[in-house]
py3Dmol code that shows the C-alpha trace and the ligand (Angstrom):
import py3Dmol

protein = """\
ATOM      1  CA  UNK A   1      31.727 -14.080  14.104  1.00  0.00           C
ATOM      2  CA  UNK A   2      29.659 -13.314  10.978  1.00  0.00           C
ATOM      3  CA  UNK A   3      31.359 -11.420   8.172  1.00  0.00           C
ATOM      4  CA  UNK A   4      29.885  -9.950   4.967  1.00  0.00           C
ATOM      5  CA  UNK A   5      30.915 -13.215   3.309  1.00  0.00           C
ATOM      6  CA  UNK A   6      29.165 -15.289   5.960  1.00  0.00           C
ATOM      7  CA  UNK A   7      25.846 -13.519   6.521  1.00  0.00           C
ATOM      8  CA  UNK A   8      23.271 -14.671   9.057  1.00  0.00           C
ATOM      9  CA  UNK A   9      20.483 -14.123   6.524  1.00  0.00           C
ATOM     10  CA  UNK A  10      20.538 -14.269   2.732  1.00  0.00           C
ATOM     11  CA  UNK A  11      17.525 -12.809   0.928  1.00  0.00           C
ATOM     12  CA  UNK A  12      17.220 -13.866  -2.706  1.00  0.00           C
ATOM     13  CA  UNK A  13      15.640 -11.052  -4.699  1.00  0.00           C
ATOM     14  CA  UNK A  14      15.752  -7.295  -4.217  1.00  0.00           C
ATOM     15  CA  UNK A  15      12.185  -6.421  -5.177  1.00  0.00           C
ATOM     16  CA  UNK A  16       9.811  -4.720  -2.763  1.00  0.00           C
ATOM     17  CA  UNK A  17       9.384  -7.905  -0.718  1.00  0.00           C
ATOM     18  CA  UNK A  18      13.106  -8.664  -0.369  1.00  0.00           C
ATOM     19  CA  UNK A  19      13.917  -5.036   0.459  1.00  0.00           C
ATOM     20  CA  UNK A  20      11.067  -4.789   2.971  1.00  0.00           C
ATOM     21  CA  UNK A  21      12.190  -7.995   4.702  1.00  0.00           C
ATOM     22  CA  UNK A  22      15.769  -6.701   4.808  1.00  0.00           C
ATOM     23  CA  UNK A  23      14.583  -3.410   6.275  1.00  0.00           C
ATOM     24  CA  UNK A  24      12.607  -5.065   9.075  1.00  0.00           C
ATOM     25  CA  UNK A  25      15.335  -7.616   9.868  1.00  0.00           C
ATOM     26  CA  UNK A  26      17.950  -4.846  10.004  1.00  0.00           C
ATOM     27  CA  UNK A  27      16.285  -3.647  13.213  1.00  0.00           C
ATOM     28  CA  UNK A  28      17.610  -6.729  14.967  1.00  0.00           C
ATOM     29  CA  UNK A  29      21.007  -5.789  16.351  1.00  0.00           C
ATOM     30  CA  UNK A  30      24.054  -7.666  15.141  1.00  0.00           C
ATOM     31  CA  UNK A  31      22.309  -9.461  12.296  1.00  0.00           C
ATOM     32  CA  UNK A  32      24.330  -9.584   9.097  1.00  0.00           C
ATOM     33  CA  UNK A  33      21.954  -9.500   6.121  1.00  0.00           C
ATOM     34  CA  UNK A  34      22.765  -9.869   2.423  1.00  0.00           C
ATOM     35  CA  UNK A  35      20.312  -9.238  -0.406  1.00  0.00           C
ATOM     36  CA  UNK A  36      21.215 -11.084  -3.609  1.00  0.00           C
ATOM     37  CA  UNK A  37      19.765  -9.488  -6.741  1.00  0.00           C
ATOM     38  CA  UNK A  38      20.603 -10.576 -10.283  1.00  0.00           C
ATOM     39  CA  UNK A  39      19.370  -7.335 -11.867  1.00  0.00           C
ATOM     40  CA  UNK A  40      19.032  -3.957 -10.157  1.00  0.00           C
ATOM     41  CA  UNK A  41      17.053  -3.440  -6.934  1.00  0.00           C
ATOM     42  CA  UNK A  42      13.363  -2.919  -7.666  1.00  0.00           C
ATOM     43  CA  UNK A  43      13.757  -3.215 -11.426  1.00  0.00           C
ATOM     44  CA  UNK A  44      11.546  -6.252 -12.039  1.00  0.00           C
ATOM     45  CA  UNK A  45       7.857  -6.785 -11.113  1.00  0.00           C
ATOM     46  CA  UNK A  46       8.015  -4.068  -8.481  1.00  0.00           C
ATOM     47  CA  UNK A  47       8.667  -1.334 -11.040  1.00  0.00           C
ATOM     48  CA  UNK A  48       5.600  -2.397 -13.072  1.00  0.00           C
ATOM     49  CA  UNK A  49       3.129  -2.150 -10.187  1.00  0.00           C
ATOM     50  CA  UNK A  50       0.400   0.444 -10.212  1.00  0.00           C
ATOM     51  CA  UNK A  51       1.315   0.557  -6.505  1.00  0.00           C
ATOM     52  CA  UNK A  52      -2.191   1.434  -5.391  1.00  0.00           C
ATOM     53  CA  UNK A  53      -2.288   1.859  -1.628  1.00  0.00           C
ATOM     54  CA  UNK A  54      -5.574   1.212   0.125  1.00  0.00           C
ATOM     55  CA  UNK A  55      -5.999   1.015   3.888  1.00  0.00           C
ATOM     56  CA  UNK A  56      -9.066  -1.177   4.327  1.00  0.00           C
ATOM     57  CA  UNK A  57      -8.876  -4.837   3.284  1.00  0.00           C
ATOM     58  CA  UNK A  58     -11.326  -7.771   3.522  1.00  0.00           C
ATOM     59  CA  UNK A  59      -9.575  -9.189   6.596  1.00  0.00           C
ATOM     60  CA  UNK A  60      -8.441  -7.459   9.769  1.00  0.00           C
ATOM     61  CA  UNK A  61      -4.896  -8.867   9.509  1.00  0.00           C
ATOM     62  CA  UNK A  62      -4.527  -7.528   5.950  1.00  0.00           C
ATOM     63  CA  UNK A  63      -5.876  -4.146   7.060  1.00  0.00           C
ATOM     64  CA  UNK A  64      -3.229  -4.089   9.818  1.00  0.00           C
ATOM     65  CA  UNK A  65      -0.529  -4.851   7.217  1.00  0.00           C
ATOM     66  CA  UNK A  66      -1.838  -2.118   4.916  1.00  0.00           C
ATOM     67  CA  UNK A  67      -1.841   0.394   7.780  1.00  0.00           C
ATOM     68  CA  UNK A  68       1.741  -0.616   8.625  1.00  0.00           C
ATOM     69  CA  UNK A  69       2.683   0.126   4.999  1.00  0.00           C
ATOM     70  CA  UNK A  70       1.419   3.699   5.357  1.00  0.00           C
ATOM     71  CA  UNK A  71       3.239   4.069   8.687  1.00  0.00           C
ATOM     72  CA  UNK A  72       6.489   2.764   7.175  1.00  0.00           C
ATOM     73  CA  UNK A  73       6.172   5.126   4.189  1.00  0.00           C
ATOM     74  CA  UNK A  74       5.827   8.079   6.557  1.00  0.00           C
ATOM     75  CA  UNK A  75       8.760   6.876   8.663  1.00  0.00           C
ATOM     76  CA  UNK A  76      11.010   6.405   5.619  1.00  0.00           C
ATOM     77  CA  UNK A  77      10.035   9.826   4.296  1.00  0.00           C
ATOM     78  CA  UNK A  78      10.943  11.445   7.625  1.00  0.00           C
ATOM     79  CA  UNK A  79      14.318   9.701   7.566  1.00  0.00           C
ATOM     80  CA  UNK A  80      15.197  11.068   4.112  1.00  0.00           C
ATOM     81  CA  UNK A  81      15.629  14.590   2.782  1.00  0.00           C
ATOM     82  CA  UNK A  82      12.180  14.645   1.251  1.00  0.00           C
ATOM     83  CA  UNK A  83       8.927  12.691   1.751  1.00  0.00           C
ATOM     84  CA  UNK A  84       8.320   9.653  -0.400  1.00  0.00           C
ATOM     85  CA  UNK A  85       6.131  10.350  -3.459  1.00  0.00           C
ATOM     86  CA  UNK A  86       2.877   9.123  -1.916  1.00  0.00           C
ATOM     87  CA  UNK A  87      -0.054  10.626  -3.806  1.00  0.00           C
ATOM     88  CA  UNK A  88      -3.125  10.673  -1.568  1.00  0.00           C
ATOM     89  CA  UNK A  89      -5.644  10.984  -4.370  1.00  0.00           C
ATOM     90  CA  UNK A  90      -8.241   8.797  -2.651  1.00  0.00           C
ATOM     91  CA  UNK A  91      -9.973   5.680  -3.907  1.00  0.00           C
ATOM     92  CA  UNK A  92     -13.516   5.182  -5.117  1.00  0.00           C
ATOM     93  CA  UNK A  93     -15.397   1.884  -4.875  1.00  0.00           C
ATOM     94  CA  UNK A  94     -18.688   1.496  -6.725  1.00  0.00           C
ATOM     95  CA  UNK A  95     -21.262  -1.261  -7.168  1.00  0.00           C
ATOM     96  CA  UNK A  96     -24.746  -1.550  -8.645  1.00  0.00           C
ATOM     97  CA  UNK A  97     -25.106  -5.165  -7.443  1.00  0.00           C
ATOM     98  CA  UNK A  98     -26.619  -6.107  -4.050  1.00  0.00           C
ATOM     99  CA  UNK A  99     -23.590  -8.274  -3.156  1.00  0.00           C
ATOM    100  CA  UNK A 100     -21.181  -5.510  -4.049  1.00  0.00           C
ATOM    101  CA  UNK A 101     -23.212  -2.973  -2.113  1.00  0.00           C
ATOM    102  CA  UNK A 102     -23.066  -5.210   0.960  1.00  0.00           C
ATOM    103  CA  UNK A 103     -19.284  -5.355   0.535  1.00  0.00           C
ATOM    104  CA  UNK A 104     -19.132  -1.565   0.405  1.00  0.00           C
ATOM    105  CA  UNK A 105     -21.157  -1.378   3.624  1.00  0.00           C
ATOM    106  CA  UNK A 106     -18.768  -3.857   5.270  1.00  0.00           C
ATOM    107  CA  UNK A 107     -15.784  -1.837   4.062  1.00  0.00           C
ATOM    108  CA  UNK A 108     -17.347   1.320   5.537  1.00  0.00           C
ATOM    109  CA  UNK A 109     -17.839  -0.481   8.866  1.00  0.00           C
ATOM    110  CA  UNK A 110     -14.260  -1.798   8.895  1.00  0.00           C
ATOM    111  CA  UNK A 111     -13.003   1.690   8.052  1.00  0.00           C
ATOM    112  CA  UNK A 112     -14.949   3.152  10.994  1.00  0.00           C
ATOM    113  CA  UNK A 113     -13.479   0.494  13.309  1.00  0.00           C
ATOM    114  CA  UNK A 114      -9.973   1.325  12.074  1.00  0.00           C
ATOM    115  CA  UNK A 115     -10.487   5.088  12.340  1.00  0.00           C
ATOM    116  CA  UNK A 116     -10.148   5.540   8.571  1.00  0.00           C
ATOM    117  CA  UNK A 117     -12.349   8.061   6.755  1.00  0.00           C
ATOM    118  CA  UNK A 118     -14.828   6.396   4.383  1.00  0.00           C
ATOM    119  CA  UNK A 119     -17.800   8.298   2.993  1.00  0.00           C
ATOM    120  CA  UNK A 120     -20.823   6.805   1.264  1.00  0.00           C
ATOM    121  CA  UNK A 121     -21.439   9.352  -1.465  1.00  0.00           C
ATOM    122  CA  UNK A 122     -24.192  10.001  -3.997  1.00  0.00           C
ATOM    123  CA  UNK A 123     -23.811   8.609  -7.489  1.00  0.00           C
ATOM    124  CA  UNK A 124     -23.603  12.147  -8.941  1.00  0.00           C
ATOM    125  CA  UNK A 125     -20.667  12.914  -6.641  1.00  0.00           C
ATOM    126  CA  UNK A 126     -18.958   9.679  -7.688  1.00  0.00           C
ATOM    127  CA  UNK A 127     -19.296  10.688 -11.351  1.00  0.00           C
ATOM    128  CA  UNK A 128     -17.833  14.083 -10.576  1.00  0.00           C
ATOM    129  CA  UNK A 129     -14.820  12.417  -8.990  1.00  0.00           C
ATOM    130  CA  UNK A 130     -14.458  10.003 -11.934  1.00  0.00           C
ATOM    131  CA  UNK A 131     -16.208  11.561 -14.957  1.00  0.00           C
ATOM    132  CA  UNK A 132     -15.260   8.642 -17.207  1.00  0.00           C
ATOM    133  CA  UNK A 133     -17.578   6.329 -15.202  1.00  0.00           C
ATOM    134  CA  UNK A 134     -21.101   5.992 -16.577  1.00  0.00           C
ATOM    135  CA  UNK A 135     -22.974   4.922 -13.442  1.00  0.00           C
ATOM    136  CA  UNK A 136     -26.621   3.927 -13.129  1.00  0.00           C
ATOM    137  CA  UNK A 137     -28.745   5.723 -10.487  1.00  0.00           C
ATOM    138  CA  UNK A 138     -28.873   2.565  -8.295  1.00  0.00           C
ATOM    139  CA  UNK A 139     -25.074   2.505  -7.903  1.00  0.00           C
ATOM    140  CA  UNK A 140     -23.640   2.740  -4.392  1.00  0.00           C
ATOM    141  CA  UNK A 141     -20.338   4.555  -3.998  1.00  0.00           C
ATOM    142  CA  UNK A 142     -17.752   4.645  -1.237  1.00  0.00           C
ATOM    143  CA  UNK A 143     -15.017   7.281  -1.175  1.00  0.00           C
ATOM    144  CA  UNK A 144     -11.831   6.792   0.875  1.00  0.00           C
ATOM    145  CA  UNK A 145      -9.963  10.094   0.591  1.00  0.00           C
ATOM    146  CA  UNK A 146      -6.744   8.950   2.308  1.00  0.00           C
ATOM    147  CA  UNK A 147      -5.945   6.116  -0.113  1.00  0.00           C
ATOM    148  CA  UNK A 148      -3.578   6.697  -2.988  1.00  0.00           C
ATOM    149  CA  UNK A 149      -0.582   5.396  -4.885  1.00  0.00           C
ATOM    150  CA  UNK A 150       3.180   5.691  -4.806  1.00  0.00           C
ATOM    151  CA  UNK A 151       6.070   5.316  -7.200  1.00  0.00           C
ATOM    152  CA  UNK A 152       6.982   1.657  -6.527  1.00  0.00           C
ATOM    153  CA  UNK A 153      10.639   2.011  -7.504  1.00  0.00           C
ATOM    154  CA  UNK A 154      11.170   4.928  -5.095  1.00  0.00           C
ATOM    155  CA  UNK A 155       9.474   2.953  -2.329  1.00  0.00           C
ATOM    156  CA  UNK A 156      11.699  -0.053  -2.969  1.00  0.00           C
ATOM    157  CA  UNK A 157      14.859   2.058  -2.992  1.00  0.00           C
ATOM    158  CA  UNK A 158      13.849   3.749   0.266  1.00  0.00           C
ATOM    159  CA  UNK A 159      13.292   0.345   1.889  1.00  0.00           C
ATOM    160  CA  UNK A 160      16.490  -1.131   0.451  1.00  0.00           C
TER     161      UNK A 160
END
"""
ligand_1 = """\
53
FAD
C 1.096 -4.277 -13.823
C 1.190 -4.574 -12.338
C 0.445 -3.809 -11.458
C 0.500 -4.074 -10.081
N -0.201 -3.272 -9.240
C -0.116 -3.473 -7.905
C -0.788 -2.625 -6.992
O -1.485 -1.707 -7.389
N -0.678 -2.847 -5.655
C 0.084 -3.888 -5.190
O 0.194 -4.057 -3.959
N 0.743 -4.720 -6.047
C 0.651 -4.533 -7.375
N 1.314 -5.374 -8.235
C 2.007 -6.526 -7.646
C 3.379 -6.126 -7.130
O 4.091 -5.431 -8.129
C 4.130 -7.420 -6.783
O 3.348 -8.181 -5.874
C 5.455 -7.104 -6.125
O 6.212 -6.188 -6.893
C 6.226 -8.388 -5.967
O 7.441 -8.042 -5.346
P 8.583 -9.083 -5.283
O 9.691 -8.442 -4.495
O 8.050 -10.388 -4.808
O 8.954 -9.359 -6.810
P 9.982 -8.596 -7.787
O 9.837 -7.127 -7.762
O 9.858 -9.266 -9.117
O 11.354 -8.970 -7.123
C 11.918 -10.259 -7.211
C 13.391 -10.053 -7.508
O 14.059 -11.288 -7.390
C 15.085 -11.305 -8.327
N 15.468 -12.704 -8.504
C 14.642 -13.729 -8.829
N 15.349 -14.882 -8.849
C 16.622 -14.562 -8.491
C 17.810 -15.332 -8.337
N 17.816 -16.651 -8.519
N 18.934 -14.682 -7.959
C 18.932 -13.333 -7.769
N 17.836 -12.562 -7.895
C 16.693 -13.166 -8.264
C 14.494 -10.657 -9.561
O 15.486 -10.132 -10.404
C 13.633 -9.549 -8.927
O 14.313 -8.308 -8.860
C 1.314 -5.140 -9.596
C 2.082 -5.888 -10.491
C 2.032 -5.608 -11.846
C 2.896 -6.430 -12.793
"""
view = py3Dmol.view(width=600, height=400)
view.addModel(protein, "pdb")
view.setStyle({"model": 0}, {"cartoon": {"style": "trace"}})
view.addModel(ligand_1, "xyz")
view.setStyle({"model": 1}, {"stick": {}})
view.zoomTo()
view.show()
């Protein structure tokens, strides 16, 4: 019979990855899980992240993982007294290079397949969204309004 001193699973490190693994494994009934952390939970690399959250990635599997992140954030927010501090400020991708513009078109296609809003916008609109960008008229711009960022420490603590 497992006891707290004889766990089934030991996770070394209580950053976002260790806490996320612990959270998912804890759904398996009867599994005794211990997270070993030499500092405080979420205090190391995790706390330094910009924690940008984008939904559409270069590969379908990564997009699925990113979408799961958003779903988990919503689920954890519903389970606590208040929603997690996800700021849906959107993300803007720009390129004046043909290769980059092709990538933006591919991202727009992948977004459409995944049911995520992605708008190809005029360069003037991009500069209104981000006035510090000095864009040339041949720049292509893609706006994903549902992307954002989150406080990484709060996310880690909610998962842990
Ligand atoms: C400036 C910056 C910006 C970033 N921006 C983004 C971003 O926008 N989007 C994004 O997705 N990612 C971003 N990242 C990356 C992201 O922060 C890391 O990928 C993520 O935090 C790694 O999580 P982790 O749990 O592996 O590591 P950590 O958070 O470092 O956790 C590892 C933990 O293991 C513990 N540990 C290590 N060895 C032992 C041991 N022997 N015994 C006990 N405990 C141990 C450490 O104390 C630490 O707490 C950014 C990172 C930085 C630095």
